[in-house]
C-alpha positions, 0 to 999 in steps of 0.5 A: 155931844152927851154928857157922861153922867157918872162923871156929872153925878160925882161932880155934884157930890164933890161940891155938894159936900165941898159947899156942906163941909165950907159951911160948916168950917164958916160957921162952926169951926169958929166957934170952937177955939180952933187955931188960925193955922188949922183954920187955915188948912181947913178953908185950903182943903175945901178950896181944892174940894171945889176945884176937885168938883169944877174938874169931874163937871168938866170931866164929864162934859169932855169924856165921851160917853159909853154905849 
């Protein structure tokens, strides 16, 4: 089975941004004095970014490649 490289590249970019934003949230936002409610919302947004990266990865593996 051939994979679709466009979706795999997008999945990698989404995963990269989710990792970078998660690291910033864990190490940078805590020192700014942000409220716990906003920090929880930020955490949820980063989780959703990771879920979308996984969905794009599955799409890249399962989607047929155009010829």
